[in-house]
N, C-alpha and C positions, 0 to 999 in steps of 0.2 A: 820958311815955314817947316816945322819938324813933321816928319811922316814915319809911318811904319808900314812895311809891306807884309801881308799875312795871306795864308791860303787855307782853305778847307778842301782837301782832295784836289788840289791844284786849281780850284776856282779862286782866283787871286784878286785881292782888292788892296787899294791904298787907304790906310786908316789915318785919320786926323783927330787929335784930341782938341775939341772945341772948348774945353775948359781953359785951355791955354792959347789957342790960336783963333783968329778971326778969319772966317771964310766968306768973302763978300759975294762971290759968284760960284757956288758949288757945281752948277751944271757945266760951266765952261772949264772949271778946274778938273772935273772928271774927264772931259774930252782930252785935255792937255796931258794929264799924268797917265792916262790909260794907253796913250800911243806907245806901242812897243818899239818904235824906232826913235822918235823925237822926244819921248817922255820916259817915265819909269817903266811902264808896261803893266797892264792889269785888265781885269774884266770890269773895273769901275772904281768908284770912290765911296768910302763909308765914313761918315762923321759920327763921332762919339762924344756926347755932351750931356748937359743937364736935361732931365725929364721935365715936361710941362707939369705945372702944379696939379692939374686935374688927373694926371695919369697914375699917381701913386706908384711910381716906379723908381728904381735906383738910378737909372740913366736912360738916355734915348739914343737910338741909332737912326740915321738917315742914309739911304742907299741911292746912288746915282750910277746908272749904267754907263758903259764906255761912250755912248752917243750923247750923254748928258741928261737923258730922261730919268726922272725919279721913279723908283720902284717902291712898292709897299713893303716887301719883305725879301730877305735872303737867308735861306736856311744855313748855308755854309758860313755866311758872313756873321750871323748872330752868335755862332759858337766862337768865332774869332773875337767878337766884341767882348764876350765874357772873359776870354783869356787876356785881352788887352786891358780890360778894366781891373781885373784881379791883380795882375802882375805889376800894374802901375799904381796900385793903391787908390784907384778911383772908386772902388766899391769892395765890399768884403763878404757880403751875405751869400749864403748857399742854401737854397737856390737864389739866383739873382732875378730881379724883375726888370725887364727891358722894354721900354716903349718903342713900338714900331708902327709902321703905316697900317698894320692890321690889328692894332691894339697892343696891350701889354702882355708879353709872353714871359714864361719862367724858364730859366736855364739852370740846370744842376751841373756843376763842374767837378772835375777830379784832378787834383794836383799830385805831382810826384814828390820824392824826398827833397828835391831842390826847389820846391814851391812853384814849379812850372806847371801850368794847366795844359794837359795833353789831350783831354777828351771832354766832351760835354753832351748832355742830353737835353733836348728842347721839347717842351710841351707846345706843339705847333698850333693848338686849338682845333676847333671843329672844321672839317672840310666844308666848303661852300659848293653846293650843287645846283641851285636854282639858276636857270639860264640868264635871268635878268641881273644876277649878282656876279656872274663870271667876269665881265658881261659879254653876251653874245646875242646875235639876232639871226636865227636860222629858220627858214620857212618850214612850216609844219610843226613847230614847237611854240608853246606859249611861254610867257615870261616866267611862270612857276615850274615849268617842266625841268626834269633832269635829263641831260643828254648822256646816256650810258650805252655804249655799244651800238650807237645809232648809225644807220646806213647814210653815207654821204648823199646829199641831195643831188639829183641829176643836173641841176642848174650850176653846180660847181664844176663847170666844164674845164676850167683851168687845171683842175686836178684830174678829172675823169678821162681827159683826152691826152694828158701829158705822159709820154712814155717813161719819163723818170719817175713819175708818181706811181705808175703801174708797177714798175720794177721795185720801188721802195715798199709798197704795201703788200706785194705778193698776193694780190687778189682779195685782201682783207680790207675793203674800203669802208671801215667803220671808225667812228669817232667817239671818244669820251671826253667830257669837259669837267674840270675840277679847278676850283680856286682855293689856294692856301693863303688868301690875302692878295695874291697875284695870280693871273689866269694861266691855265695850262690846258693844252690839247694833247691827248694821248692816243697813239696809234700802235697796234700790235703788228709785228712782222716776224718772218722766219729767221732773219739774220740782220741784225742792226749794222754790222760792219759793211753791208752792201748798200745801205741807204745813201743816196747822193744828197746828204743833208744840206750842203751848200746851195743846192738848187731848190729842193722842196721846202726847206726851212723858211726862207723869206717869202715864198708863195703863200704859206699858211699864216705866218706872222702878220702880214699886211693885208690879208683877205678882208673884204668889206664886212664880213660877218662878225668881226672882232673890233669894235670901236676903239678899244684901248690897246690894240695889237695883242699878241698872245705868245707865250712860250710853247715850244713844240718838242714833243718827246716821242721817240720810237722805242718800243719796249719788246724784248724777246724773252719769253718765259723759258727758263731752263729747267726749273723744278717748281713745285708748289711754293717753296720758300726761298727761291732765288730767281732774280730777274736781272737781265742786262739792259742798260738804257743808254741811248745817245740823245744829246740835247742841242737844240737851237734856241738860244736865249734872246728874247726881244731886246733890241738895243745893243747887244754884244756879239751876236753871232754864235758860232760853235763854241761851247764852253766845256771844260774838262769834267765839270760836275755841276749839279743844281740840286740843292737840298730840298727846296720846296717842290721841285719837279719830282724828286725821288718819292716824296710823300704822296704827291698826286698820282703817281704811277701805282703805288701800293693801294691807294683808295680805289682807283679804277680796277685794279686786279681783283680786289676783294668783291667789289660790286658785280663784276663780270664772272665771278667764281673761277678765276684763273690762278689766284694767289691766296696763300693763307694769311692769317692776321699778323704774323711775324715774318719779316722778309729781310734777306740780304739783297741790297740793291747795288749792282755792279756798274759803276760809272767809269768813264775813261780815266779819271784820276784816282780811283780806288773804290772802297765799299762803304756804304752807310747801312746802319741797322734801323729799320722802320717798323713800327707796330701800330696797327689800327684795328680795334675790336668791333668796328661797325658803326652804323648810324647812331648819332647821339654821343659818340666818344671822341676824345681828342686823339690826334696823331702824335706819336712820340718818335723823335728822330735822334739817333746817337751817332757821333762821329768825331774825328780828330780836329784839332786846331793847331796851326803851325805858324810861327813867326819866321819870316825870311830875313829881313834886315830893317835897320832904322837909318834915317838920314835926313838931309836938309834939301828942300826944293829950292833951287837957285832963283835969284831975282830975275834972271833971263826968262825962265820958264813961268814964273809968277806974272810977268808982264803979259804973257800970252793969254793968261786966264782972267784978265780984267773984263 
């Protein structure tokens, strides 16, 4: 099976062209190829293929995290899908329409003199704020409520009494929930570099308040137009960048009057530009897309993915 490894700000995935390849068990293939010791090594697997007839899109992407779980969207991944499709002649329009788990999104791409796509801007759609649509279940909030800068409930004792959590939050025990088609929990802190993400990340991801688990982000406001973020991604763990998460952080920052409508989001793998003009407006994300290598997955590895 032919594959391409690509990354957006070092958030890396294995890409398969399903116009050409048959993937019988994508969840298991994701687990096998994502293994950084016995596989290729990645944060997950992305399949690029034909859109469903009802989607009115140029093509479709499906995302599987390193643990095999299917996600609705990947902001860094969709930019790489545009590069993948344009450079292989799978599509040619600009902007591209790409079917995802959160609907059809448009991607405007920019190529250099060698016809290589270096950067793309994605209309990520409207942020989702209703608690029932995150989804989340938190005492004291109704299904239609927005959870923005909310105090953590006292019953969340796993957090409130955990010394690692206290250190991570630096006494700002408040939560904002945003979905960009996939769910995000945002916490503000003084210094993201001191957050023991490997400890508090899984605590939050698997908390019973989040029936579909959740992506976890700690954000540090540097200026009104610049924010630093570290991410624990559900199903993958600590990742170098998260595009949908960067968008969710800016939405949270605007709602909490911490950030301006145009922000540079500094992630471990680099910077994204995110714009959000407020309620009723789409989030626009701009960033790079990079091809690492192409190759063939061996029969030995494919046997493990059956």
